[in-house]
C-alpha positions in Angstrom: 28.1 -17.6 5.7 27.1 -19.9 9.1 23.5 -21.4 9.3 21.2 -19.2 12.0 19.8 -21.0 14.6 16.6 -23.1 13.5 14.4 -21.8 16.3 15.7 -18.0 15.0 14.9 -18.7 11.6 11.2 -20.4 12.6 10.3 -16.7 14.1 11.8 -15.0 11.3 9.5 -16.7 9.0 6.8 -16.6 11.3 6.9 -12.9 11.4 7.0 -12.8 7.5 4.1 -15.0 7.5 2.2 -12.6 9.5 3.1 -9.6 9.0 3.3 -9.0 4.9 1.9 -12.6 4.3 5.3 -14.0 2.8 5.5 -17.7 2.6 9.2 -18.1 3.7 9.2 -21.2 1.5 8.6 -19.7 -1.7 11.8 -17.3 -1.4 13.9 -20.5 0.4 16.1 -20.3 3.6 19.3 -19.3 2.1 17.9 -15.8 0.7 16.3 -15.4 4.5 19.9 -16.0 6.1 21.4 -13.7 3.8 19.3 -11.2 4.7 19.3 -11.5 8.4 23.5 -11.6 7.9 23.3 -8.2 6.0 21.3 -6.4 8.2 23.3 -7.4 10.8 26.5 -6.7 9.4 24.8 -3.3 8.6 23.9 -2.3 12.3 27.2 -4.2 13.6 25.7 -7.1 15.3 27.1 -10.4 15.9 24.4 -12.2 17.9 21.0 -13.5 16.2 19.3 -13.7 19.2 20.1 -10.0 19.6 19.1 -9.0 16.5 15.9 -11.2 16.0 14.5 -8.6 19.4 15.5 -5.7 17.5 13.7 -7.2 14.5 10.4 -7.3 16.4 10.7 -4.2 18.5 12.2 -1.9 15.7 9.8 -1.0 12.7 12.5 1.2 11.3 14.6 -2.3 10.8 12.2 -4.2 9.8 11.5 -2.0 7.3 15.1 -2.1 6.0 15.0 -6.6 6.2 11.6 -5.9 4.2 14.1 -4.3 1.7 16.5 -7.3 1.7 13.8 -9.5 1.1 11.8 -8.5 -1.5 13.1 -8.9 -5.2 12.6 -5.7 -7.3 12.2 -7.3 -11.1 10.5 -6.2 -13.4 11.2 -4.0 -16.9 9.2 -1.7 -19.4 6.5 -3.9 -21.0 7.3 -6.8 -19.5 5.3 -9.5 -21.7 3.3 -7.2 -23.3 0.1 -9.0 -22.8 -1.4 -7.4 -19.7 -0.5 -4.0 -21.8 -2.4 -4.7 -24.8 -5.2 -6.2 -22.0 -5.5 -2.7 -21.1 -5.6 -0.6 -24.1 -8.2 -3.0 -25.3 -10.6 -2.4 -22.1 -10.1 1.2 -21.9 -11.5 1.5 -25.2 -14.2 -0.1 -24.7 -14.8 1.0 -21.5 -14.8 4.6 -22.9 -17.1 3.4 -25.7 -19.3 1.8 -23.1 -19.5 5.3 -21.6 -17.7 4.9 -18.2 -19.5 6.4 -15.8 -16.7 8.2 -13.8 -14.8 10.9 -14.9 -11.6 9.3 -16.2 -10.2 5.5 -15.6 -8.3 4.6 -13.0 -5.9 1.8 -12.2 -4.1 0.4 -10.0 -0.5 -1.8 -9.6 0.7 -4.1 -7.1 3.5 -4.6 -6.1 4.5 -1.5 -8.8 8.2 -2.6 -8.2 10.2 0.7 -9.5 7.8 1.7 -11.6 8.1 -0.2 -14.7 4.8 -2.0 -14.7 2.7 1.3 -14.4 4.8 3.7 -16.3 4.9 1.2 -19.0 0.6 1.0 -18.9 0.5 4.9 -18.8 2.2 5.1 -22.1 0.3 2.3 -24.0 -2.8 4.7 -22.8 -1.1 7.5 -23.7 -0.1 6.1 -26.9 -3.9 4.6 -27.8 -5.4 8.2 -27.8 -5.6 8.8 -24.3 -5.1 12.2 -22.4 -3.4 12.5 -19.2 -6.6 13.9 -17.2 -9.0 11.3 -19.1 -6.9 8.3 -16.4 -5.0 7.8 -13.7 -2.6 5.4 -11.8 -1.8 4.0 -8.5 1.1 2.1 -8.1 2.2 0.2 -4.3 4.8 -1.4 -3.4 6.1 -2.5 -0.1 9.9 -1.6 -1.0 10.4 2.1 0.0 13.6 2.2 -2.2 11.8 1.0 -5.0 9.2 3.3 -5.0 11.9 6.3 -4.5 13.5 5.0 -7.6 9.9 5.3 -9.7 8.6 9.0 -8.4 12.4 9.6 -9.5 11.8 8.4 -13.0 15.1 8.1 -14.4 16.0 4.3 -15.4 19.3 2.5 -16.6 19.6 0.1 -19.7 18.4 -3.2 -17.6 14.5 -1.7 -16.9 14.8 -1.7 -21.3 15.2 -5.7 -21.7 11.7 -5.9 -23.5 13.1 -5.9 -27.4 9.7 -5.6 -29.0 9.2 -3.2 -31.6 6.4 -1.4 -29.9 8.5 -1.4 -26.3 11.3 0.1 -28.5 8.8 2.9 -30.2 7.5 3.7 -26.8 11.0 3.6 -25.3 11.9 6.0 -27.8 9.0 8.6 -27.2 9.0 9.0 -24.0 12.6 8.7 -22.8 15.2 10.9 -23.1 19.2 9.9 -22.3 21.5 11.3 -20.0 24.6 9.9 -19.6 23.9 6.1 -18.8 20.3 6.8 -17.6 16.8 7.6 -19.5 14.8 9.8 -17.9 11.0 9.2 -18.4 9.0 12.5 -19.4 6.7 14.4 -17.3 3.4 13.7 -18.8 3.9 10.1 -17.9 5.0 10.5 -14.6 2.2 13.1 -13.9 -0.5 10.5 -14.6 0.8 8.1 -11.5 0.9 8.2 -8.3 3.1 5.9 -5.7 2.1 4.7 -2.5 4.2 2.3 0.0 1.6 0.0 1.2 0.8 -3.8 2.3 -1.7 -5.4 0.3 -2.2 -7.8 3.4 -3.1 -5.2 5.8 -6.3 -4.9 6.1 -6.2 -0.8 6.0 -4.6 -1.6 2.5 -6.0 1.5 0.0 -9.1 2.0 2.9 -9.4 5.6 1.1 -9.7 4.6 -2.3 -12.4 4.3 -4.0 -13.1 1.9 -7.0 -10.8 0.8 -9.6 -11.7 0.0 -13.1 -8.7 -1.9 -13.8 -6.1 -4.1 -11.2 -2.7 -5.7 -11.9 -1.7 -8.0 -9.4 1.1 -10.3 -11.1 3.5 -12.8 -9.7 3.2 -11.7 -6.1 -0.3 -14.6 -5.1 2.8 -17.3 -5.5 4.6 -16.1 -2.4 2.0 -15.4 -0.5 0.2 -17.8 2.1 -3.3 -19.2 2.0 -4.4 -16.6 4.6 -3.2 -13.7 2.9 -4.4 -14.5 -0.6 -8.0 -14.4 1.0 -7.6 -10.5 2.2 -6.1 -10.0 -0.9 -8.4 -11.2 -2.9 -11.1 -9.1 -0.3 -9.5 -5.7 -1.3 -9.9 -6.6 -5.2 -13.2 -7.6 -4.6 -13.6 -3.8 -2.2 -11.9 -2.1 -4.8 -12.7 -3.1 -8.4 -15.4 -1.5 -10.0 -18.6 -3.0 -11.5 -16.8 -5.1 -14.6 -13.7 -3.9 -13.5 -11.0 -5.9 -14.5 -8.3 -8.5 -12.0 -5.3 -9.4 -14.0 -3.0 -11.5 -12.5 0.4 -13.2 -13.4 0.3 -16.3 -15.8 1.1 -18.7 -13.5 -1.5 -17.7 -11.3 -4.8 -18.2 -13.3 -5.7 -21.0 -11.5 -5.8 -18.7 -8.3 -8.7 -16.6 -10.3 -10.7 -20.0 -11.5 -10.5 -21.2 -7.6 -11.6 -18.0 -6.3 -14.9 -18.3 -8.6 -14.0 -15.1 -10.8 -15.1 -15.2 -14.3 -12.9 -15.6 -17.6 -12.7 -11.8 -19.2 -11.8 -12.6 -23.0 -10.2 -15.9 -24.9 -7.2 -13.5 -25.9 -5.9 -12.7 -22.2 -6.4 -16.0 -20.4 -5.2 -13.7 -16.8 -7.7 -11.6 -17.0 -10.9 -11.6 -14.7 -13.7 -9.9 -13.8 -16.2 -10.3 -10.8 -19.0 -12.7 -11.2 -22.5 -11.5 -10.3 -23.4 -14.0 -7.7 -22.0 -14.4 -4.2 -19.3 -17.2 -4.9 -16.5 -15.1 -5.1 -16.8 -12.9 -1.6 -18.0 -16.9 0.1 -14.4 -17.9 -1.2 -12.3 -15.1 -0.1 -14.1 -14.9 3.1 -15.0 -11.1 2.7 -15.4 -10.6 5.8 -11.6 -10.9 6.4 -12.0 -7.3 4.7 -13.9 -4.6 6.8 -16.9 -2.8 5.0 -16.4 0.8 4.4 -17.0 3.6 7.2 -18.4 6.3 7.1 -15.4 9.0 6.9 -17.6 11.9 8.1 -17.8 10.4 11.7 -14.5 9.8 14.0 -14.2 5.9 14.5 -14.7 4.1 17.8 -12.1 2.0 19.4 -14.2 -1.2 18.5 -14.0 -0.2 14.9 -10.7 0.7 14.6 -9.6 -2.7 16.8 -11.5 -4.4 13.8 -9.5 -2.8 10.7 -5.9 -2.8 12.6 -5.8 -6.2 13.8 -5.4 -9.7 11.8 -8.9 -11.0 11.1 -8.7 -14.9 11.6 -9.4 -16.8 8.4 -12.5 -19.0 10.1 -14.1 -15.8 11.0 -17.6 -16.2 10.0 -19.3 -14.3 7.0 -21.9 -13.0 9.9 -19.1 -11.2 11.7 -18.3 -7.5 10.7 -17.9 -4.3 11.9 -21.1 -3.3 14.4 -23.2 -0.5 13.0 -23.1 2.0 15.6 -26.4 3.5 16.9 -24.4 6.6 17.3 -21.2 6.7 16.1 -20.2 10.1 17.0 -21.5 9.9 20.3 -19.8 6.8 21.1 -16.2 7.8 19.7 -16.6 11.4 21.0 -13.5 12.1 23.2 -12.0 9.1 22.6 -8.8 7.8 24.7 -6.9 10.4 26.2 -9.9 12.2 27.3 -9.7 10.7 30.7 -7.6 10.4 33.6 -5.6 13.8 33.1 -4.0 12.0 30.2 -4.4 14.8 28.3 -1.7 16.6 30.0 0.6 14.1 29.3 0.1 14.7 25.8 0.7 18.1 25.9 3.7 17.4 28.2 4.9 14.7 25.1 4.2 17.6 22.7 6.3 20.2 24.6 9.3 17.9 24.5 9.0 17.2 21.0 8.6 21.2 20.8 11.8 21.2 22.4 13.2 18.8 20.4 14.2 16.3 22.9 12.2 13.3 20.5 13.5 10.3 22.8 11.8 11.5 25.6 8.6 12.7 23.5 8.6 9.2 21.5 8.8 7.5 25.3 5.8 9.4 26.5 4.2 9.1 23.3 4.6 5.0 23.3 3.7 5.1 26.6 0.6 6.6 26.2 -0.6 4.7 23.0 -0.6 1.3 25.2 -3.3 2.6 27.7 -4.9 4.4 24.5 -4.5 3.6 20.9 -6.9 5.6 19.4 -6.2 9.2 19.6 -5.4 11.1 16.3 -3.6 13.7 18.3 -1.3 11.3 19.6 -0.8 9.3 16.5 -0.4 12.9 14.3 2.3 13.4 17.2 4.4 10.3 16.7 3.9 10.7 13.3 5.8 14.4 13.6 8.4 13.0 15.9 9.3 10.1 13.2 9.5 12.8 10.8 12.2 14.3 12.6 13.9 11.8 13.0 13.6 11.4 9.3 11.8 7.9 9.2 9.3 9.8 6.5 7.4 6.6 5.6 6.9 5.3 9.4 5.6 9.1 9.7 3.5 9.0 6.7 1.7 5.8 8.2 0.9 7.4 11.9 -0.5 10.7 10.0 -2.8 8.4 7.7 -3.8 6.1 10.8 -4.7 9.4 12.6 -7.1 9.8 9.7 -8.7 6.4 10.1 -9.8 7.5 13.5 -10.6 11.4 12.8 -11.2 11.7 8.6 -10.8 15.8 9.8 -7.6 16.0 11.3 -6.5 19.2 10.1 -2.4 19.1 11.5 -1.9 15.1 9.6 -4.0 16.3 6.8 -1.3 19.2 6.0 1.7 17.2 7.0 0.1 14.5 4.0 -0.1 17.4 1.2 3.2 18.5 2.1 4.7 15.4 1.7 3.2 13.9 -1.9 3.6 18.1 -3.0 7.2 17.4 -1.9 7.2 14.2 -4.4 5.9 15.8 -7.0 2.3 14.0 -6.6 -0.2 16.6 -7.8 -3.3 14.3 -8.1 -2.7 13.2 -4.8 -1.5 16.4 -3.1 -5.1 17.7 -4.8 -7.3 15.0 -3.4 -5.4 16.2 0.3 -5.6 20.0 -0.4 -9.6 18.7 -1.0 -9.8 17.2 2.3 -8.0 20.0 4.3 -10.5 23.0 2.4 -13.2 20.6 4.1 -12.0 19.9 7.6 -11.5 23.6 7.7 -14.6 24.4 6.5 -16.3 22.5 9.0 -14.5 23.7 11.8 -12.6 20.6 12.7 
């Protein structure tokens, strides 16, 4: 395998840093080169310059490249400590009277589902019923998530040899030939999402989590990416909630001003009551929650979708608009006859002329990025191509612009129903009914 031109490697490393916050030095030059050559071979390209251009312009190829970079290394009950910690924390939360209907947990990255499923089995073994908690697992890799949703695993996922692991594996799995299938009662408690922790809109629609588990990811991230991730955790973690790192990342919690939770679990932290954590993680890098009843203004969306500067002062946050609905009404496309162009693009898509429809949509997107109908149509086109992960991204962006967009809500509802994710599907069903009742 010949070396790739150093300039090309630098540009690829910069893309990884900017898009997913990956410090390329943490994975090594050889790993990057191997990923590039594997993808070049897969799409029959022999010129690294042409592949770099493809990588920069083709979002589907970018996702395929990421699949070669990420390492899905996990197994059930990997290091028993976080699950013992979660059990104790959940029992204490219930005893103290949790103010919400159910306990909520976030696992990121969740890999092929081993960690969130291990968490679910631990809680059920402790006496919790499926309706008393919910878990969301997030990962960059759609390949890993497809395995997680299926819930079938091979022997390599059962490397933990402790008695606790063996007992719960025997209790909740059924063997079929060379695979072990996880029972539906455990699978029903976990929802999986493809998401980028360093994106500014990471889990933007979610409410508080009682516990967030993020192990062995921060060590691969750049300093800027860590600040963004920690800002998300600050936003998502419930008061008195628990943040659990990998053991090699404990110093990051201390450096960020987090408070140690229990000396028996040195990797577990809580948010401090003072403002040191917010200042350390540059909270301005993660915009505050917006009112989801109103359409977004272009200024608000730009602040959320664009990567913020690390040195942005804390005073620079999304402005509170005096009249958001009025300022955002008829956004972008309602000028200069561009509505007709959108109608034309929709007609092209309906006739099966997907390439022509997408070309016209791209043209419109350059002039007016913040129209819910346009974003939704791009999702429909990508869905017709079979690019489901990209389609879902467009539908979610459409909802960020117009939270009551009926067509986008309908598509996302169907996505989660087809995946067998009842909790997420029910959430979109409620939102869809509410949107229809408002005449959106």
